[in-house]
C-alpha positions as CSV (number, residue, x, y, z in Angstrom):
1,M,0.0,-0.1,-0.1
2,S,1.5,3.5,-0.9
3,I,1.7,5.9,1.9
4,V,1.6,8.9,-0.5
5,E,0.6,9.3,-4.0
6,V,1.9,11.8,-6.5
7,R,-0.7,12.7,-9.2
8,E,1.3,14.3,-11.9
9,D,-2.1,15.3,-14.0
10,W,-3.3,17.0,-10.7
11,L,-0.2,18.9,-10.1
12,A,-0.4,19.9,-13.8
13,Q,-3.2,22.3,-12.9
14,S,-0.7,24.5,-11.1
15,H,0.7,27.2,-13.2
16,E,2.5,29.4,-10.7
17,A,5.9,30.4,-11.9
18,A,9.0,30.5,-9.9
19,I,10.1,33.9,-8.3
20,E,13.4,35.3,-7.4
21,T,15.2,32.6,-9.6
22,A,18.3,34.2,-9.3
23,R,18.8,33.1,-5.7
24,P,21.2,30.1,-5.1
25,I,19.5,27.2,-3.1
26,I,21.0,24.1,-1.6
27,D,18.0,21.6,-1.2
28,P,19.2,19.6,1.9
29,H,16.6,16.9,1.9
30,H,15.2,14.7,-1.1
31,H,15.0,11.0,-1.8
32,F,15.4,8.7,-4.6
33,F,12.8,5.8,-4.8
34,V,13.3,2.8,-7.5
35,Q,12.2,-0.3,-5.7
36,A,9.9,1.1,-3.1
37,T,6.2,0.3,-3.2
38,Q,5.0,2.7,-0.4
39,F,6.5,5.6,-2.2
40,P,6.4,7.1,-5.6
41,H,9.2,6.4,-8.2
42,Y,11.6,9.0,-8.2
43,S,14.8,9.3,-10.3
44,L,17.8,11.9,-10.9
45,E,16.1,12.8,-14.1
46,Q,12.7,13.4,-12.1
47,L,14.4,15.5,-9.4
48,W,16.0,17.6,-12.1
49,A,12.7,18.3,-14.0
50,D,11.2,19.5,-10.7
51,I,14.0,21.5,-9.4
52,G,14.7,23.2,-12.7
53,S,12.2,26.1,-11.8
54,H,14.6,27.5,-9.0
55,K,18.2,28.0,-8.9
56,V,19.2,24.5,-7.0
57,T,22.7,24.1,-7.1
58,Q,23.4,21.3,-4.9
59,T,21.3,18.7,-3.0
60,V,21.6,16.1,-0.2
61,Y,20.0,12.7,-0.3
62,L,18.3,11.2,2.5
63,Q,18.4,7.7,3.4
64,C,15.1,5.7,2.3
65,W,15.9,2.0,2.3
66,E,17.0,2.1,-1.4
67,G,19.9,0.3,-2.8
68,H,20.6,-1.9,0.1
69,W,22.7,-5.2,-0.6
70,Q,20.5,-8.3,-0.8
71,D,23.3,-10.5,0.7
72,G,25.9,-10.6,3.4
73,P,25.7,-9.8,7.1
74,E,22.4,-8.0,7.6
75,E,23.6,-5.3,9.5
76,M,26.1,-4.2,6.7
77,R,23.4,-4.3,4.0
78,C,22.6,-0.8,4.5
79,V,26.0,0.3,3.1
80,G,24.5,-0.6,-0.4
81,E,22.6,2.6,-0.4
82,T,25.6,4.7,0.2
83,E,27.1,2.8,-3.1
84,W,24.2,3.1,-5.1
85,V,23.8,6.9,-4.5
86,D,27.7,7.4,-5.0
87,G,26.6,5.8,-8.6
88,I,24.0,8.3,-9.1
89,A,26.0,11.1,-8.1
90,A,28.8,10.1,-10.5
91,R,26.2,10.0,-13.3
92,A,25.1,13.5,-12.4
93,R,28.8,15.0,-12.5
94,Q,28.6,13.8,-16.1
95,Q,26.5,17.0,-16.6
96,P,28.1,19.5,-14.7
97,S,25.8,22.3,-15.4
98,A,23.0,20.3,-13.6
99,P,22.4,20.4,-9.9
100,Q,24.6,18.1,-8.3
101,I,24.3,15.6,-5.3
102,G,26.5,17.2,-2.8
103,A,26.3,14.8,0.4
104,M,24.2,12.0,1.4
105,M,22.9,10.7,4.6
106,G,22.7,6.8,5.0
107,T,21.3,4.5,7.7
108,A,22.6,2.2,10.3
109,E,21.3,0.3,13.1
110,L,23.0,2.2,16.0
111,R,21.9,-0.5,18.4
112,H,24.1,-3.1,16.9
113,P,27.5,-4.1,18.4
114,R,29.1,-3.7,14.9
115,T,28.0,0.0,14.6
116,R,31.7,1.1,14.2
117,E,32.4,-1.2,11.4
118,V,29.3,-0.5,9.5
119,L,29.8,3.2,9.8
120,E,33.4,3.0,8.5
121,A,32.2,0.8,5.8
122,H,30.0,3.7,4.7
123,C,32.9,6.1,5.0
124,A,35.1,4.0,2.8
125,T,32.3,3.5,0.2
126,S,31.8,7.1,-0.7
127,K,33.2,10.7,-0.1
128,L,29.6,11.9,-0.1
129,F,28.6,10.1,3.2
130,R,28.2,12.5,6.1
131,G,26.4,10.4,8.6
132,I,23.0,8.5,9.1
133,R,19.3,9.0,9.9
134,Q,17.8,6.3,12.1
135,I,14.1,7.0,12.2
136,A,12.5,7.2,15.8
137,A,9.1,8.1,14.6
138,W,6.4,6.1,16.9
139,D,3.0,7.0,18.2
140,T,0.0,5.2,19.7
141,S,-2.0,6.4,16.6
142,D,-2.3,3.4,14.0
143,V,-2.6,6.0,11.1
144,L,0.9,7.1,11.3
145,F,4.1,5.8,10.1
146,I,5.8,3.7,12.7
147,M,9.4,2.7,11.9
148,E,10.0,-0.9,12.2
149,G,11.9,-2.0,15.2
150,V,10.8,1.0,17.2
151,T,8.5,-0.1,20.2
152,H,8.2,2.9,22.4
153,P,8.5,6.8,22.1
154,N,12.0,7.1,23.3
155,L,14.5,5.3,21.1
156,Y,17.1,8.0,22.0
157,S,17.1,6.8,25.4
158,E,18.4,3.1,24.9
159,A,21.6,2.3,26.1
160,E,22.6,0.6,23.0
161,F,21.2,3.4,20.8
162,R,23.4,5.7,22.8
163,A,26.5,3.5,22.4
164,G,26.1,3.7,18.7
165,F,25.5,7.3,18.9
166,A,28.7,8.1,20.7
167,V,30.5,6.2,17.6
168,L,29.2,9.0,15.3
169,G,30.7,11.7,17.4
170,E,34.1,9.8,17.4
171,L,34.2,9.4,13.6
172,G,33.1,13.0,13.0
173,L,29.7,12.1,11.7
174,R,26.3,13.8,11.6
175,F,22.7,12.7,12.6
176,D,19.5,13.3,11.0
177,A,16.5,13.1,13.5
178,W,12.8,12.2,12.4
179,H,10.1,11.7,15.0
180,Y,6.6,13.0,15.8
181,H,6.1,16.3,17.8
182,P,5.5,14.5,21.4
183,Q,8.9,13.0,21.0
184,T,10.9,16.2,20.8
185,P,12.0,16.3,24.3
186,Y,13.7,12.9,24.1
187,L,15.9,14.5,21.1
188,T,16.7,17.4,23.4
189,A,18.2,14.9,26.3
190,L,20.0,13.1,23.6
191,A,21.6,16.5,22.3
192,R,22.5,17.5,25.7
193,T,24.3,14.3,26.5
194,F,26.2,14.3,23.2
195,P,26.8,18.1,22.6
196,G,29.7,17.4,20.2
197,V,27.7,15.4,17.6
198,P,25.9,17.7,15.0
199,I,22.3,17.0,14.7
200,V,19.6,18.3,12.3
201,L,16.0,17.8,13.1
202,D,13.9,16.8,10.1
203,H,10.5,18.3,8.9
204,L,10.2,21.0,11.7
205,G,9.8,18.1,14.1
206,T,6.6,16.9,12.5
207,P,3.6,18.5,14.2
208,V,0.8,16.0,13.7
209,G,-2.6,16.6,12.7
210,T,-4.1,13.2,12.0
211,G,-5.1,10.2,14.2
212,Q,-5.8,11.3,17.7
213,Y,-4.3,14.6,17.0
214,A,-7.0,15.7,14.3
215,G,-9.0,18.7,15.2
216,H,-6.4,19.8,18.0
217,E,-4.1,22.0,16.0
218,E,-3.9,24.7,18.7
219,E,-2.9,22.3,21.3
220,V,-0.6,20.6,19.2
221,Y,1.0,23.9,18.1
222,R,1.3,25.0,21.8
223,I,3.3,21.6,22.8
224,W,5.1,21.6,19.6
225,A,6.2,25.4,20.1
226,R,7.3,24.8,23.7
227,D,9.5,21.8,23.1
228,L,11.0,23.2,20.1
229,A,12.1,26.1,21.9
230,E,13.7,23.9,24.5
231,L,15.5,21.9,21.9
232,A,16.8,25.2,20.4
233,T,18.9,25.7,23.4
234,C,21.1,22.9,22.2
235,E,23.8,24.5,20.2
236,N,24.9,21.4,18.2
237,V,21.1,21.0,16.7
238,M,19.8,22.7,13.5
239,I,16.5,22.1,11.9
240,K,15.0,21.6,8.5
241,L,12.1,23.7,7.5
242,G,9.8,21.8,5.5
243,G,8.0,18.2,5.3
244,M,4.8,19.6,6.0
245,T,2.9,18.2,3.2
246,M,3.2,14.8,4.5
247,P,-0.1,13.2,5.2
248,W,0.3,13.0,9.0
249,N,0.6,16.6,9.3
250,G,-3.0,17.0,8.4
251,F,-3.0,19.9,6.0
252,H,-4.6,17.9,3.4
253,F,-3.6,20.0,0.5
254,D,-3.7,16.7,-1.6
255,Q,-7.5,16.5,-1.2
256,A,-8.4,19.7,-2.8
257,A,-9.7,19.9,-6.4
258,V,-6.7,21.9,-7.4
259,P,-3.1,22.2,-5.9
260,P,-2.5,25.1,-3.5
261,S,-1.0,28.4,-4.4
262,S,2.1,29.6,-2.6
263,D,-0.1,32.2,-0.8
264,M,-2.3,29.2,0.5
265,V,0.7,27.4,1.8
266,V,2.2,30.5,3.6
267,A,-1.4,31.2,5.2
268,K,-1.3,27.6,6.8
269,W,2.3,27.2,7.6
270,E,4.1,30.6,8.3
271,R,3.5,30.6,12.1
272,Y,5.5,27.3,12.3
273,F,8.1,28.4,10.1
274,H,8.6,31.7,11.8
275,H,8.5,30.3,15.3
276,A,11.5,27.7,14.3
277,I,13.6,30.6,12.9
278,D,12.9,32.7,16.0
279,C,13.9,29.7,18.3
280,F,17.0,28.6,16.1
281,G,17.9,31.7,14.2
282,P,18.5,31.7,10.5
283,A,22.1,30.4,11.0
284,R,20.8,27.0,12.2
285,C,17.6,26.7,9.9
286,M,17.4,25.2,6.2
287,F,14.4,25.0,3.9
288,E,14.0,21.5,2.6
289,S,11.9,19.9,-0.2
290,N,11.3,16.6,1.2
291,F,10.5,15.5,-2.5
292,P,9.0,13.3,-3.8
293,V,7.2,12.9,-0.7
294,D,6.0,16.5,-0.3
295,K,5.1,16.4,-4.0
296,C,1.9,14.6,-2.9
297,G,0.4,18.0,-2.2
298,L,2.2,20.8,-4.3
299,T,4.7,21.3,-6.9
300,Y,8.4,22.3,-6.4
301,A,7.9,25.8,-7.8
302,V,4.9,26.6,-5.3
303,L,7.0,24.9,-2.2
304,W,10.2,27.2,-2.9
305,N,7.9,30.2,-3.8
306,A,6.3,29.8,-0.3
307,F,9.7,29.7,1.3
308,K,10.9,32.8,-0.3
309,K,7.8,34.5,0.7
310,M,8.1,33.7,4.1
311,A,11.6,34.7,4.1
312,A,10.9,38.2,2.8
313,R,11.2,39.5,6.5
314,Y,14.8,38.6,7.0
315,S,18.0,40.3,5.7
316,A,19.9,39.5,2.8
317,A,22.6,37.5,4.8
318,E,20.0,35.7,6.9
319,K,18.3,34.4,3.6
320,D,21.4,33.4,2.4
321,E,21.6,31.2,5.4
322,L,18.1,29.8,5.3
323,F,18.4,28.8,1.5
324,R,22.1,27.9,1.3
325,G,24.5,28.6,3.9
326,A,23.2,26.7,6.9
327,A,22.8,23.5,5.0
328,A,26.5,23.9,3.3
329,R,27.9,24.3,6.9
330,F,26.0,21.4,8.4
331,Y,26.7,18.9,5.4
332,G,30.2,20.2,4.6
333,L,29.4,21.4,1.0
334,D,31.7,23.4,-1.2
């Protein structure tokens, strides 16, 4: 069963042109899906077709269980994703004028006793490898995506997980975190325990609007905003601004007769984005597309137009951080 569906004919009803097209952008969060059944097929060529509306110079690939080796020790199979993405990036470099994959985040089971060997294998496989994402998403609501192997809300507290997380720091690697908004205090505790490990929180911490949270947006916003402000006190943590079109956020753009305009998106989202930027500061915030997952509800042109409109209140230097600088520093991009 597909978690999200991209309807190209529906998206084609959107004719909004990109704005501020001279602004350089690093998109720090996208996926490729080739074998997945729960997500729409998405290739390098499809990514290039989408991002061509804006001046994207580099992108960062985020793990999505693609390209894993089919044999060998199970804990090592995830290294296949790094090898697979390295091959796609090599193909992209054959067209140097096109947007390039500047870095990638793989995955690993940090609770496994061979974590160090797995991470070292990732590093040896590609110079693009910067670290991992191990998803902690868990909730009692059965309509939400629950990560296989996660059986309670606080994966971050498990002794085996923390032992593996310490290895990230020892190897100078980074961590992408994804969970639902009630779990943010657990990430705060992890970040305080490991202040030397760079962490970025994906998708604005995913304020949830479906399942048991449906119809409670103001209560969710209050809890989300409070916990995000506390997380921002951890100087080793950055945040990605995006991922809000996913089904469990509850904005349901995909259920409308026509795709939303950027003004409609801004009206729905701007208080979330501005609160995050107020808490973390522009130098620790990066706009992200989360394509093709967020493509279920809007086009790439509309999404980045909305980001640019929300960024209008910031200075030129702050805008450069939001669209390029913060991502470049976090992921070690040229």
